[in-house]
Structure formats: structure tokens, C-alpha cells
C-alpha positions in Angstrom: 101.4 138.2 85.8 102.4 139.5 82.4 99.8 140.4 79.8 99.0 137.4 77.6 100.3 134.9 80.1 98.2 131.8 80.0 97.0 130.8 83.5 97.5 127.0 83.9 99.1 126.9 80.4 101.8 124.4 81.5 101.8 121.6 83.9 104.1 123.6 86.2 101.8 126.6 86.2 98.8 124.5 86.9 100.5 122.6 89.8 101.6 125.9 91.3 98.0 127.1 91.3 96.5 123.8 92.6 99.2 123.4 95.3 98.6 126.7 96.9 97.6 126.2 100.6 94.2 128.1 100.2 93.3 126.1 97.1 94.4 122.7 98.6 92.3 123.4 101.7 89.2 123.8 99.6 89.8 121.0 97.0 90.8 118.4 99.7 87.7 119.3 101.7 85.6 118.8 98.6 87.3 115.5 97.8 86.7 114.2 101.4 83.0 115.1 101.5 82.2 113.9 98.0 84.4 110.8 98.2 82.8 109.8 101.5 79.3 110.2 99.9 80.3 108.2 96.8 81.8 105.5 98.9 78.6 105.2 101.0 76.5 105.0 97.8 78.7 102.6 95.9 80.6 100.4 98.3 79.0 100.6 101.7 77.2 97.3 101.4 80.3 95.5 100.3 82.4 97.0 103.1 79.8 96.5 105.8 79.2 93.0 104.7 82.9 92.2 105.1 83.3 91.4 101.4 85.7 94.1 100.5 88.6 92.9 98.4 91.6 94.9 97.1 89.7 96.1 94.1 87.0 97.5 96.4 89.6 99.6 98.2 91.0 100.8 94.8 87.5 102.0 93.9 87.2 103.7 97.3 90.4 105.5 96.6 89.1 106.6 93.2 86.0 107.9 94.9 88.2 110.5 96.5 90.6 111.2 93.6 87.8 112.0 91.1 86.3 114.9 93.0 89.7 116.2 93.9 90.7 116.3 90.2 87.3 117.8 89.1 87.5 120.5 91.7 91.1 121.4 90.6 90.0 121.5 87.0 87.2 123.9 88.0 89.8 126.0 89.9 92.0 126.2 86.8 89.1 127.0 84.6 88.0 129.8 87.0 91.5 131.2 87.1 91.6 131.2 83.3 88.3 133.0 83.1 89.5 135.6 85.7 92.6 136.3 83.5 90.4 136.6 80.4 92.3 133.7 78.7 90.4 131.9 76.0 90.8 128.1 75.9 92.9 126.7 73.0 
């Protein structure tokens, strides 16, 4: 990487970092564990009671998307810190 290059400075750069196999393995695992826990906490009673509607399943999906996004943002922040890049 060239001196002064911003890590994750563009969408393409950020995606290339986040889509690396070793990073995806970790972020997907985090999303699965945290998403399952959030689903149990927030929607288990509705699902077990048989009252889940479409909106319930949308919320379940978001329970997995949010930790995936957060773990990727942490990954990018860590890569920036490693490269000594200061945030804008």
C-alpha cells in the first residue's frame, strides 16, 4: 500500500477489505451469534407463540444485519488505525 493511502477511503476499498475470506469468516460468525441472541431476546415469545408476521421476520433479519455491519465498521476502523490514517 502506498504511503498516504487511506484504508477504506472509498466504498470499493472498504468492500475489498470486508469481503476478504478471513474477514468474512469472522464477521459472519459474529453476526450469527449476536443475531441469534438478539432474536431470542426480542422476538422469541412472538415466534414461539406462533404470532410472527412478516414484520417480525424483517426484524429478525435486521438482528443479523446490525452486528454484521458493526463488526465490519470495527474492522475498517482497526485497519485505519494500523495504517496510521486519521479520520476525516
